[in-house]
Every structure is written in structure tokens, then in C-alpha cells.
C-alpha positions in Angstrom: -0.1 0.3 -0.3 1.6 3.8 -0.7 0.6 6.3 1.8 1.5 10.1 1.1 1.9 11.3 4.8 0.8 15.4 5.7 4.4 15.9 5.6 4.7 14.6 2.2 2.1 17.4 1.2 3.6 19.9 2.3 7.7 18.6 0.8 5.1 20.1 -2.9 4.2 23.5 -1.2 7.7 23.9 -0.4 9.3 22.8 -3.0 6.9 25.5 -5.6 7.5 27.3 -3.1 11.6 27.0 -3.1 11.2 27.4 -6.8 9.0 30.3 -7.0 12.0 31.7 -4.4 14.5 31.2 -7.0 12.6 33.0 -9.8 12.4 35.6 -7.3 7.8 35.4 -8.2 5.3 35.3 -5.5 3.1 32.4 -4.5 0.6 35.3 -5.6 1.7 35.5 -8.8 2.4 32.3 -9.4 -1.1 31.4 -9.2 -1.8 34.5 -11.3 0.4 33.1 -14.0 -0.5 29.5 -13.8 -4.3 30.4 -14.0 -5.3 29.4 -10.5 -7.3 30.8 -7.9 -5.6 32.9 -5.2 -4.7 30.4 -2.1 -4.8 27.5 -4.1 -1.2 26.5 -3.5 -1.4 27.4 -0.3 -4.0 25.1 0.7 -1.3 22.5 -1.4 -0.2 21.9 2.7 -3.2 20.4 4.0 -4.7 18.6 0.9 -2.8 16.7 -2.3 -3.0 19.0 -5.4 -5.4 18.6 -8.5 -2.6 17.0 -11.4 -4.0 19.8 -13.5 -3.3 22.0 -11.0 0.3 20.8 -10.6 0.7 21.2 -15.0 -0.4 24.4 -14.8 2.2 25.3 -11.9 5.0 23.5 -13.3 4.4 25.1 -17.2 4.7 28.7 -15.1 7.3 27.2 -13.5 9.1 26.0 -16.6 10.2 23.1 -15.0 9.0 19.4 -15.1 6.3 18.5 -12.6 8.5 15.7 -12.0 10.2 18.2 -10.6 7.3 18.8 -7.9 6.1 15.6 -7.4 7.5 13.3 -3.8 7.1 10.0 -4.2 4.8 8.3 -1.4 6.3 5.8 1.7 5.4 2.3 0.4 4.3 0.6 3.5 3.7 -3.0 3.6 0.3 -4.0 4.1 -0.7 -5.7 7.5 -2.2 -9.3 6.3 -3.4 -9.4 9.6 -6.1 -6.5 9.1 -6.8 -8.8 5.3 -8.8 -11.2 6.7 
């Protein structure tokens, strides 16, 4: 089973924030450039972004969307729960 913990989602936000900072662009300006509503990227700290929004941000930052994605941890499924 693959599990995305809260910390993993925050890492996507942090990566976007870091790339925006490197380009001297605010999150608000990035959202505008990507065609997103104000506050959309900030919500990624608590929920996973939609792929189309992630792609729009990647395009606005001129990076591949895979640069923004953080892999989830793989956790073994407890066979006792399956019975």
C-alpha cells in the first residue's frame, strides 16, 4: 500500500515555494501566472493538488511536473487486517 503522509504533501508545497523564490516570484503571482485562484497553492500544505493544477504551476515555473512531485512511502500491508 502506498501512503502519502501530511509531511509529503507539505514537501510539494515547499518545492513549489522554493522554485518560486528562486525565480523571485510570489506564490500569489505564480497562482495568477498559472491561471489558479488565489490561495490554491497554499492549500497544498493540507491537501494534495489536482494534477491539472500541478501541471499549470510546473508550466508557469518552466519545469517538468516530475520536479514538483514527491514520491510516497511504500508501507507493507498488514496481512492480519486482510482476514
